[in-house]
N, C-alpha and C positions, 0 to 999 in steps of 0.2 A: 401592532401584534408582534412585529419582529423583535422588539425588546423582550417580550415574554419568552419567545423561543430561544433567544440568546441567554436569558437567565437560566432556562432549563439546560442549555448546552454547557454552561460553565459550572453547574452545581457540583460535580465531583472533583473539580480542580481547586481544592481548598488552598493550596500553597503555590499556585501557579505564579511565576514572576510577573505576569501581566495582570491577570484577573484578581489575584490575591494581593496586589500591590496597593499600599495606602496612598491616597491623595487627600491630604488633610486628615480628617478624623475617620474617613470611611475608605473601604476598599473599592476597587473598580466594580466588583460584583454588586456591592451595595448600591452604587450609583445606577447600575443597570436595573436593580430592583426598584429604585425610586422612579425611574423612567417607566417601568412596567406598571407601577402603582398609579402614576399620573394618567397613563393611557386607560387603565382599568376604571378610574374615576370618571373620565370623559365618556368612555364606552358605556359604563353603567348608568350614568346620568341620561344618556341618550335613549337607552333601552328601558330604564326603570330598574331600581335596585331590588324591588320586591319580587325577585324571581324565585322559582322553587328551591334552588340551592340554598338560599338564605333563610328558608323555613325549615331546613334540616335540623333534627335534634342534635346532630353532631356539632353544629355551630354553638349551640347552647353549652354543651359539655366542654368544648374547647375554650370557650370564653370563661367558663368556671375554672378550668385548669390555668388559664392565663391570670385570672384574679388571684388564685391560690399562689402561683409563682411570684406575683407582684408583692403580695403581702409577706410571703416568706423572705424574699430578698430584702425588702425595705425594713423588715423587723429584725432579721438575724443575719443578713448577708454581709460579706466582707466588702467594704467600699473599694471599688476600682474605677478606672476610667469608664464613663457611661457606655461608650461604644464597644467596650470589651467585656461588659458585664453579661452574665447569663440571662438577665431580664431583657436586655436588648435583643438577644437571640429569640426569646419568646415573642417579643413585639414583631420581629421580622417574620416569624411564622404566622402570626395573626394577619399581617399584611399579605403574606403568601396565600393564605386561605382566601382572602378577599379577591386577590388578583386571579387565582386559579378558577374559582367558582364564577367570577364575572366573565372571564375570557374564554374558557373552554366550554362553550355553550352550543356547539354544533358538532356533528360527527366528523366533518373534515378537520376541524380544529383539534378534536380529540386525537384523530389519527396522526396529524402532524406533530402534536405534542409528544406522542409515544415514539414516533420515528426519530425526533430530535433527541429524546432521552436515550434511545438506543445508540445514536451516534455519539452522544456525549460520553457514554461509558466506553465505547470503542476508542475514542480519542484518549481518554484517561488510561485505557489499557496499553496503548502505544507508549505512553510515558512510563508506565510500570515496567513494560518489557525492556525498553531502552535503558532504564535505570538498572535493572538486573544485569543486562548485558555489560554495562560499563563498570559496575561496582561489586559484582557477586564474589570477586576474589579478595575483597577487603578483609573478610573474616568468615568462618564457617557459619552457615545458617543465615546469611544475609537475606533480608526480606525487603524488597523495594516498595515504595509507596510515598515518597516525600511529597511529590507534586499533588497527590491526592489526599494529603494530610496525614494518613496513617494506613499501613497495609490492612489492618483489621476493618477500617471504615470503608476502604475501597471494596473489600470483599463483601461487606454488608450491602453496599450499593449494587454490586454485581448480583447478589442474591435477589434483590428487588427487581432487577432488570432482565435477567436471563429468561425467566418464564415468559415474559412478554415477547422476547425475540422468538421463542419456540412457537408461539401462536402465529406470528407473522410469517413463519415458514410453512404454514399449512396451505392446503388447497383453498382457493377462494381469494387469494391475493395474487398479484401479478408476478411474473417471473422476475422482474426487477426487484420487487419488494422481497421476494423469497431469497434471491441471491444476496441482496443487501443485508438481510437479517442473518443469513448463514455466515457471511464474512464477519459481521460484527460479533456474533456469538462465539465464533472461533477465537477472535482476538480477546474477548472478555474472559472466556474460559481459560485461555493460555495465561493471561495475566493473573487470573484468580489462583491458578496453581502456583505461580511464582510467588505471589504474596503470601500464600500458605497459611491462611487463618484457620485454625482448628474450629473455632466457634462458627466462622463463616461457612466452613465445610458442612458442619452439622445442619446449619440453616439451609444450605443448598440441597442437601439430601431431603430435607423436609419439603422444600419447594418442589423438587423433582418428583417426589412421591405424590404430591398434590396434583401435579400435571398428569401423571400416569393415572391417578384415580379418577380424574375428570374425563379421561379418554374412554372410547368404546371398547378398544382392544387392550385391556390392562396388562395381561400376561405378556403379550407380544411386545408392547411398548416398554414394559419393565426390563425384559430381556435385551431389547435394543438399547435402552439407556445404560444398562450395565456394560454392554459390549463397547459402547462409545466412551464411557467414562473411565473404566478400569485401566485400559492401556495408558491413558493420560496420567492417571493417578500414580501408576507404577513406573512409568518410563520418563516422566518429566524430571529435569534435574532438581527441582524443588516441588514439594507436594504436601498439602495438609494431611493426607493419609499417612505419609511417611512420618510426619511429626507425631501423629497419633499412635502409630504402631511401634515406631522406633524413636522415642523422644531423646533429644540430646540433653546434656547437663543443663543448658540454658532453658530448655523446654520444661524440664522437671522443676527447676527453680521458679519458672513462671507459673506452673501449676500450683506449687506450694504457696506462692505469693497470692494468687487469686483465692485460694481456699481461706487464707488468713484474712484477706480483705472482705470476703463474704461473711466470715464469722464476726469481724469487727462491725460490718454493716448491720448485721442482725442485732448486735448489742446496741448500736445506735438506735435502731427501731424500738428495741425493748425499753430503752430509757427515755425515748422521745417519740412515743407512738402517734401522737396527734399532730404536733407541729413540726417534727423533725429537727434537724440541727441547722437548717437554713439553706436556701437555694445556693448552690455553688460551694458549700462548705464541707462536702465529704472529703475531698482531697486534703485540705489543710487541717482537718480535725481527726482524721482516721487514726493517727498515731495515739490519740487519747483513749482509743477503744480497743487497741490490739493487746491481746493477752500475752503474746510472746515478748512484748517490749521492743520488737524490731521496728526501726524507723522506716515505714513504708508510706510515703506521701504520694499516694496514687489514687486514681479514680476506681470505682467499685468493680468495673468489668462485669456488671450485671445491671441492666437498665431497671429492672423491677426493684431490686434492693436499693439502688441509688435513689429512685423516686421516693420510696417509703422512708429512707434514712434522711434525705434532705428536706422533704416537704411533708412527711407524715403518711400514715396509712390511708387517710382520706384521699390524698392526691394520687396515690397508687391506684386506688379504686376508680377514680375518675379516668385515669389513663387506660385502665383495663376496659372500662365502659366504652371509651372512644374506639379502642381496637375491636371490641365486640360489636359495636354498632356498624363499623366499617365492614367487617366480615359478614355480618348478617345481611346488610344491604346488598352486598355482592351476590350472596346466595339467593336472595329474593329475586334479583334481576334474572339470574339463570333459571330459577324455578318458574317465573312468569313469562319467560320468553315465548313468543308466538311465531307462527310461520312467516310473518313479515318482519321479524326482528333482524336488522342488518347484521351481516357477519362481523363487521368491525366492532360493533357493540358487544357481541358475544365473545370475540377473541380478546378484546381489551378487558372485559370483566373477568374472564377466566385467567388471563395472564396476571392481572393485578391481584386477584384473589390468591393465586399460588405464590406470587412474590411476597405479599403481605403475610401469608401463613409462614413462609420461610423466615422472614424477618422476625416475626414474633418468637421463633425458636432461637435464631441466632443471637438476639439481644439478651438471652439468658447468660451469655458469655461476653457481652460488650456493653459499654455504657453509651447508648445511642439516642438518648432522648433529644439531643440537639442535632441530629443528622437530617439533612434536607430531604434525601430520598425517602426516608421513612414517612415524613409528614406529607411529601408530595403524593405518595400512594394513598394515604388517608384522605387527603383533600380531593383527589380524583374520584374517589368513591361517591362523593356528593355529586360531582358532575355526571357520573355514569347513571346515578339514580334519577337525576333530572331528565337526562336524555332518554332513558328507558321509559319514563313516564310519558314523555312526548310521543314516543313511538307507539305506546299502547293506546293513547288517545286517538291516534290517527288510524289504528288498525280497524278493519272491517271484516266481519265473518265471511269466510269463503274466499278471501283474497289470496292470490298466489304469492309465494315468497318473493321478496325484493332482492335483486342483485345489486348490492351496494356499490360495487365497482362501476356498474353501468350508470347508476344514478349520479355518482360523484365524479366519474372520469378519473379515478385513482388519484394521482398526485396533483393533477391540474387545478382542481378547485382550491385545494389547500394552498398551493403556491400562489394562485391568483389572489387568494384572500390575504396572504402576506404582503403582496405588492400593493393591494388597495389599502392595507392598514398603514 
């Protein structure tokens, strides 16, 4: 199990000199993934693969998306080294689905997975902050994010993670967990400001409003959120709000470029509505569809347009169905929660729901169909649904609420489980 936790821990460190380093044809992260997959096969064989998670309709739709991506790439894709192809990325996500659903099958494992995810983003945030500290004088508007792959993608992962940290800071968790989550959230939020992604900021606003809407005291929490965020947005040396309100020349150029890319993407869709131009082909072919004649060999900066442009409108529909199933499953868990539903299950569901809602907004401005944290949230919804079903089956009318922390002993069972694995 330790390999899976390590895999989650290194997810945001795309270009880390150790985890992103190639040994042969694969990165160290990929070898960790293979080790996780091997353990998941052994664990699944021992427990039996026909668990509830593998009966989820989401698996069917994701398999369909994988098949569509395979056909698109083999038919129209530009040949590259197999381990660098976009199809290999989809294969990795298919394995990630299997590993996640196989291994995150208890509440302690769910809790530990989320705590490790929070830690991974805090560690990534330290790299972002240090990079800004060292290089922010190189040129005006410097945005850190090399180790995390890209400042925009770091911010997207932060949008996915920050709502989860907010629920771990609530009553019902231990003082250690609340302090841990508070420190991590401060680091992530500070790095988020320095990375200054405008699309990520809009996604964070959406996720934050979702957290507020799910709370009982909405007006008070909205006021508290504004009181906490506005000083950071206005006083930090770099901020996405400053980029939105007072864009530099580079920001204006970036805006014009994205609008041109979106227009070119829509023309791609209009001319290739069913099959698209081929998986991975948006960037090399976009210049053929630009009305201005400017040579802009870039990604779409819009996940929805890129899906439809590369693989056709049917593939976009499948992707939207996957997101819809995930959000609907999370809402159903919250709706059906009973008096004995463990607090960790409710907090995880609410946090992932808000994070996923924020991500679906942020990817209007980012090409993120190959981002690990996006798919990790989607796959965890299957685990949550299975765990919620198990809880409901064990519930009895008139039973008193269960204190999950007393049942699990907080960190101890999860850590013991890591040792035994």
